[in-house]
C-alpha positions in Angstrom: 0.0 0.0 0.0 2.8 2.4 0.9 4.5 1.4 -2.3 1.5 2.4 -4.4 1.1 5.8 -2.8 4.8 6.7 -3.2 4.8 5.5 -6.8 1.9 7.6 -7.7 3.2 10.8 -6.1 7.0 10.2 -6.4 7.2 11.7 -2.9 10.3 12.2 -0.8 10.1 11.0 2.8 11.4 13.9 4.9 12.3 14.0 8.6 9.2 14.0 10.9 7.0 12.5 8.2 4.4 10.1 9.7 4.2 6.8 7.7 1.6 4.1 7.9 3.2 0.7 8.5 2.0 -2.4 6.8 3.3 -5.5 8.6 2.4 -7.8 11.4 4.8 -6.6 14.2 2.3 -4.4 15.9 3.4 -0.9 14.8 0.8 1.0 12.8 2.4 4.4 12.5 6.1 5.5 12.6 7.8 8.9 12.3 10.9 9.2 10.2 13.9 10.5 12.3 16.7 10.3 9.7 17.3 9.1 6.2 20.5 7.1 6.0 23.4 7.7 3.6 23.5 11.4 4.4 20.6 12.4 2.3 18.1 15.1 3.2 15.2 12.8 2.3 14.5 9.2 1.4 12.6 7.5 -1.4 10.8 4.1 -1.6 13.4 1.4 -0.9 15.8 3.6 1.1 16.7 2.8 4.7 15.4 5.2 7.4 15.6 5.4 11.1 12.1 5.8 12.6 10.3 5.9 16.0 7.0 4.1 16.6 4.2 6.6 17.1 1.3 4.2 17.4 1.1 0.4 18.0 -1.4 -2.3 18.7 -0.5 -4.6 21.6 -0.5 -8.3 20.8 
């Protein structure tokens, strides 16, 4: 789902961007803290450091 949204808009993920997580680990929303490799922003497929903003307990 996130892939489809980013492909349509060609968006850059900046610091403090809230992202919807699509997995089964419990986190539902994360906030981007830093894009790795010294970039100002990240694109789909890049590695980022994020903090969990919202989670569902298992």
